[in-house]
C-alpha positions as CSV (number, residue, x, y, z in Angstrom):
1,M,-1.3,20.8,12.8
2,K,-0.6,24.4,12.1
3,K,1.7,25.9,9.0
4,E,4.2,26.9,12.8
5,N,4.1,23.6,13.6
6,L,4.8,22.5,10.1
7,D,7.9,25.1,10.0
8,N,9.0,24.2,12.4
9,F,9.4,20.2,12.0
10,Y,11.0,21.1,8.8
11,E,13.8,24.0,10.1
12,N,14.4,20.8,13.0
13,V,14.2,17.8,11.1
14,F,16.9,18.3,8.6
15,K,19.4,18.3,11.1
16,D,20.2,15.1,11.0
17,E,19.5,11.5,10.9
18,R,16.4,12.2,11.4
19,E,16.4,13.6,8.2
20,V,14.3,10.9,6.8
21,L,11.5,12.0,8.9
22,G,10.7,15.0,6.9
23,L,10.2,12.5,3.3
24,C,7.9,9.6,5.8
25,I,6.0,12.4,8.0
26,P,4.5,14.5,5.2
27,I,4.2,11.1,2.7
28,T,2.2,9.5,6.0
29,M,-0.1,12.8,6.3
30,I,-1.0,13.0,2.7
31,H,-1.6,9.9,2.8
32,K,-4.3,9.8,5.7
33,Q,-5.5,13.0,4.3
34,L,-6.8,11.8,1.1
35,F,-8.0,8.8,2.2
36,N,-9.9,10.1,4.5
37,E,-11.3,12.5,2.4
38,G,-11.6,9.7,-0.2
39,S,-13.8,6.9,2.4
40,A,-16.0,10.2,3.7
41,L,-17.2,10.5,-0.1
42,L,-17.4,7.3,-1.3
43,L,-19.6,5.9,2.1
44,E,-21.9,9.5,1.7
45,K,-22.7,9.2,-1.9
46,F,-22.4,5.9,-2.2
47,D,-22.8,3.2,0.8
48,L,-19.6,1.9,-0.6
49,S,-16.4,1.6,2.0
50,S,-13.1,2.2,0.1
51,S,-12.1,-1.7,0.8
52,E,-15.1,-2.8,-1.9
53,M,-14.1,0.5,-4.5
54,D,-10.5,-1.3,-4.8
55,V,-11.5,-4.6,-5.1
56,L,-14.3,-2.9,-7.9
57,A,-12.0,-0.9,-9.1
58,S,-9.4,-3.7,-9.9
59,L,-12.2,-6.3,-11.5
60,T,-12.8,-3.4,-13.7
61,F,-9.3,-2.2,-15.0
62,N,-8.6,-6.0,-15.2
63,N,-10.8,-7.6,-18.1
64,E,-14.0,-7.3,-15.2
65,T,-13.5,-11.0,-14.1
66,L,-10.4,-12.4,-11.5
67,T,-10.3,-15.0,-9.4
68,P,-9.9,-14.4,-5.8
69,T,-6.6,-15.1,-5.2
70,D,-6.3,-12.6,-8.1
71,L,-7.9,-9.7,-6.3
72,Y,-6.4,-10.7,-3.1
73,E,-3.1,-10.5,-4.8
74,S,-4.2,-7.3,-6.1
75,T,-5.5,-5.6,-3.5
76,I,-4.6,-5.9,0.7
77,F,-6.7,-8.6,1.9
78,S,-6.3,-12.4,3.1
79,S,-8.5,-14.7,1.8
80,G,-10.5,-14.9,4.4
81,G,-11.5,-10.9,4.3
82,M,-11.8,-10.9,0.7
83,T,-14.5,-13.4,0.8
84,K,-16.7,-11.8,2.9
85,L,-16.1,-8.7,0.9
86,L,-17.3,-10.7,-2.1
87,K,-20.4,-11.7,-0.4
88,K,-21.2,-7.5,0.6
89,L,-20.8,-7.0,-3.0
90,E,-22.4,-10.3,-4.7
91,T,-25.4,-9.0,-2.3
92,K,-25.3,-5.5,-3.6
93,G,-26.0,-6.6,-7.5
94,Y,-22.0,-5.1,-8.4
95,V,-20.6,-8.8,-9.2
96,S,-21.4,-12.2,-9.6
97,R,-18.9,-15.2,-9.1
98,S,-19.4,-18.5,-10.8
99,S,-17.3,-22.2,-11.5
100,C,-13.9,-21.9,-12.3
101,A,-14.1,-24.2,-15.7
102,E,-10.3,-25.1,-14.8
103,D,-10.8,-25.7,-10.7
104,K,-14.3,-26.7,-9.7
105,R,-13.3,-25.5,-6.4
106,S,-12.4,-21.9,-7.4
107,K,-15.0,-19.1,-8.2
108,L,-14.2,-16.6,-10.5
109,V,-15.6,-13.0,-9.6
110,H,-17.5,-11.5,-12.3
111,I,-17.9,-7.5,-12.2
112,E,-21.8,-6.2,-13.1
113,P,-22.6,-3.3,-15.6
114,K,-24.3,-1.8,-12.3
115,G,-20.9,-2.1,-11.1
116,V,-18.7,-1.1,-13.8
117,K,-21.0,2.3,-13.8
118,L,-20.8,2.6,-10.0
119,V,-16.8,2.3,-10.5
120,H,-16.4,5.4,-12.9
121,E,-19.1,8.0,-11.4
122,A,-16.6,7.2,-7.7
123,L,-13.8,7.3,-9.6
124,G,-15.2,10.5,-11.6
125,L,-15.5,12.2,-7.9
126,L,-12.3,11.1,-6.5
127,I,-10.8,12.4,-9.5
128,H,-12.1,15.8,-9.2
129,K,-11.0,16.1,-5.4
130,D,-7.3,14.9,-6.0
131,N,-7.8,17.2,-8.9
132,E,-8.8,19.8,-6.4
133,F,-6.2,18.8,-3.9
134,F,-2.9,18.6,-6.2
135,S,-3.8,21.7,-7.6
136,V,-1.0,23.5,-5.5
137,L,1.8,22.2,-8.0
138,D,2.7,23.8,-11.7
139,E,2.7,21.0,-14.1
140,E,6.0,20.8,-13.9
141,E,6.2,19.7,-10.5
142,K,3.8,17.3,-11.1
143,K,5.8,15.8,-13.5
144,V,8.5,15.6,-11.4
145,F,6.3,14.3,-8.4
146,F,5.0,11.7,-10.2
147,R,8.8,10.1,-11.1
148,V,9.6,10.3,-7.7
149,L,6.4,8.4,-6.7
150,K,6.8,6.1,-9.7
151,K,10.3,4.9,-8.7
152,L,9.5,5.1,-5.2
153,L,6.7,2.3,-5.9
154,Y,9.4,0.7,-7.8
155,R,11.2,-0.1,-4.6
156,V,7.8,-1.1,-3.0
157,V,7.6,-3.8,-5.4
158,E,11.3,-5.2,-5.5
159,R,11.1,-5.8,-1.6
């Protein structure tokens, strides 16, 4: 999108009930940009999909052991999709699975040291890329934006 088109969009969108588009469309565009850049980086540098990274990061930041149910509740996968994803990650040596003491039918998923190392390396690159993107904001703008996003995310959780 050209800057001229963006200026026209903002000039016209705040005239009536379409005002909410001035919030929704930019959020969508920013998400797409950051997601596409992040996905390309993960694939190029680590041969990892963003879905695989989501699972590994969930394990890393949630005690390194979760049930598949906990994992698909903390990400956006169905149980069937999670099973396929876990098999891929297990084949790559990033996770392992063991029987659950409370429920023998269930398997616990553990992140391996190789997976933890990968998460930290990948997050370092993603953080650098995202910091570069958000460098157009000064510190006060970042604080306000953070508070607004937090408020909106709580709204998502309430729904």
